[in-house]
C-alpha positions as CSV (number, residue, x, y, z in Angstrom):
1,X,6.1,18.7,37.6
2,X,7.6,15.2,37.3
3,X,4.2,13.6,37.8
4,X,2.6,15.8,35.0
5,X,5.4,14.8,32.6
6,X,4.9,11.1,33.3
7,X,1.1,11.4,33.1
8,X,1.4,13.2,29.8
9,X,3.8,10.5,28.4
10,X,1.4,7.7,29.4
11,X,-1.5,9.6,27.9
12,X,0.4,10.0,24.6
13,X,1.3,6.3,24.5
14,X,-2.3,5.2,25.2
15,X,-3.9,7.5,22.7
16,X,-1.4,7.1,19.8
17,X,-2.2,4.5,17.3
18,X,0.8,2.1,17.1
19,X,0.8,-0.6,14.5
20,X,3.4,-3.1,13.4
21,X,5.3,-1.9,10.4
22,X,4.7,-3.9,7.3
23,X,7.6,-4.3,4.9
24,X,7.6,-4.7,1.1
25,X,9.2,-8.1,1.5
26,X,6.3,-9.2,3.8
27,X,3.8,-8.1,1.2
28,X,5.6,-9.9,-1.6
29,X,5.8,-13.1,0.5
30,X,2.1,-12.9,1.3
31,X,1.2,-12.5,-2.3
32,X,3.3,-15.5,-3.3
33,X,1.9,-17.6,-0.5
34,X,-1.6,-16.9,-1.9
35,X,-0.4,-18.0,-5.4
36,X,-0.3,-14.6,-6.9
37,X,2.2,-14.9,-9.8
38,X,4.3,-11.8,-9.5
39,X,7.8,-11.1,-10.9
40,X,10.2,-8.2,-11.7
41,X,9.5,-6.6,-8.3
42,X,11.2,-3.3,-8.0
43,X,11.4,-0.8,-5.2
44,X,10.8,2.4,-7.1
45,X,12.8,5.6,-6.8
46,X,11.0,8.6,-5.5
47,X,10.3,11.4,-8.0
48,X,9.8,14.6,-6.2
49,X,8.6,16.3,-9.4
50,X,5.9,13.8,-10.1
51,X,2.2,14.7,-9.4
52,X,1.9,11.5,-7.3
53,X,1.9,12.5,-3.6
54,X,5.3,11.7,-2.0
55,X,3.7,10.9,1.4
56,X,4.6,7.2,1.2
57,X,7.6,5.5,2.8
58,X,8.2,3.0,0.0
59,X,6.7,2.2,-3.4
60,X,7.1,-1.1,-5.1
61,X,6.0,-2.1,-8.6
62,X,5.6,-5.6,-10.1
63,X,4.5,-7.6,-13.1
64,X,1.8,-10.2,-12.9
65,X,2.6,-13.1,-15.2
66,X,-1.1,-13.7,-16.0
67,X,-1.3,-10.4,-17.8
68,X,0.0,-10.5,-21.4
69,X,0.9,-6.7,-21.4
70,X,3.8,-7.1,-19.0
71,X,2.0,-5.0,-16.3
72,X,0.8,-5.8,-12.8
73,X,0.6,-3.0,-10.4
74,X,2.2,-1.2,-7.5
75,X,1.9,-0.9,-3.8
76,X,2.7,1.9,-1.4
77,X,3.6,1.6,2.3
78,X,3.0,4.6,4.6
79,X,4.0,5.2,8.2
80,X,0.5,6.7,8.9
81,X,-2.9,6.2,7.5
82,X,-3.2,9.9,6.7
83,X,-0.1,9.6,4.4
84,X,-1.7,6.9,2.4
85,X,-5.0,8.8,2.3
86,X,-3.4,11.2,-0.1
87,X,-2.2,8.4,-2.4
88,X,-5.6,6.7,-2.3
89,X,-7.4,9.9,-3.2
90,X,-5.0,10.6,-6.0
91,X,-5.7,7.3,-7.7
92,X,-9.4,7.6,-7.0
93,X,-9.4,10.9,-8.8
94,X,-7.7,9.4,-11.8
95,X,-9.5,6.0,-11.8
96,X,-10.4,6.5,-15.5
97,X,-6.6,6.3,-16.2
98,X,-5.4,4.2,-13.3
99,X,-8.2,1.6,-13.5
100,X,-10.8,0.3,-11.0
101,X,-8.5,-1.8,-8.8
102,X,-7.5,0.3,-5.9
103,X,-7.3,-1.3,-2.4
104,X,-6.2,-0.6,1.2
105,X,-5.3,-2.7,4.1
106,X,-7.6,-2.5,7.2
107,X,-5.2,0.0,8.9
108,X,-5.0,2.1,5.8
109,X,-1.2,2.1,5.7
110,X,-0.8,0.1,2.5
111,X,-2.4,0.9,-0.9
112,X,-2.5,-1.5,-3.8
113,X,-3.1,0.0,-7.3
114,X,-3.5,-2.7,-9.9
115,X,-3.3,-2.4,-13.7
116,X,-6.7,-2.2,-15.4
117,X,-5.9,-5.3,-17.4
118,X,-6.6,-7.5,-14.4
119,X,-9.8,-9.4,-14.3
120,X,-12.1,-9.0,-11.3
121,X,-11.1,-12.5,-10.2
122,X,-7.4,-11.8,-10.5
123,X,-7.8,-8.5,-8.6
124,X,-9.7,-10.3,-5.8
125,X,-6.6,-12.3,-4.9
126,X,-4.7,-9.1,-4.2
127,X,-7.6,-7.7,-2.2
128,X,-7.7,-10.9,-0.1
129,X,-4.0,-10.6,0.7
130,X,-4.3,-7.0,1.5
131,X,-7.2,-7.6,3.9
132,X,-5.1,-10.0,5.8
133,X,-2.1,-7.7,6.3
């Protein structure tokens, strides 16, 4: 019985996707290192009554100083890709409101949703940072 338990534990460890956790501070630092001019960075409070899926661990919003409207975007960090899938699909469904700038990191555990006032060149900087996380 002990051998089965150990074998099962090893199997679970080998087949479970384990990725390093990314923090909001690391994302902000990466954006700044790439020259993305962000300010007024806020870790948003969770609103359980909002239609936005609450499957994320943290949600941060920010302003981009290149935009004259005081907007910028937001990012979500999830402990699992499947949790961020719900957020990504939500913004995809409302892209006519949310805008065309929706990105994920390669692991799928971080989602960036940028204000539609960004230019394609401006949004590309965010996409580059995200692809390197």
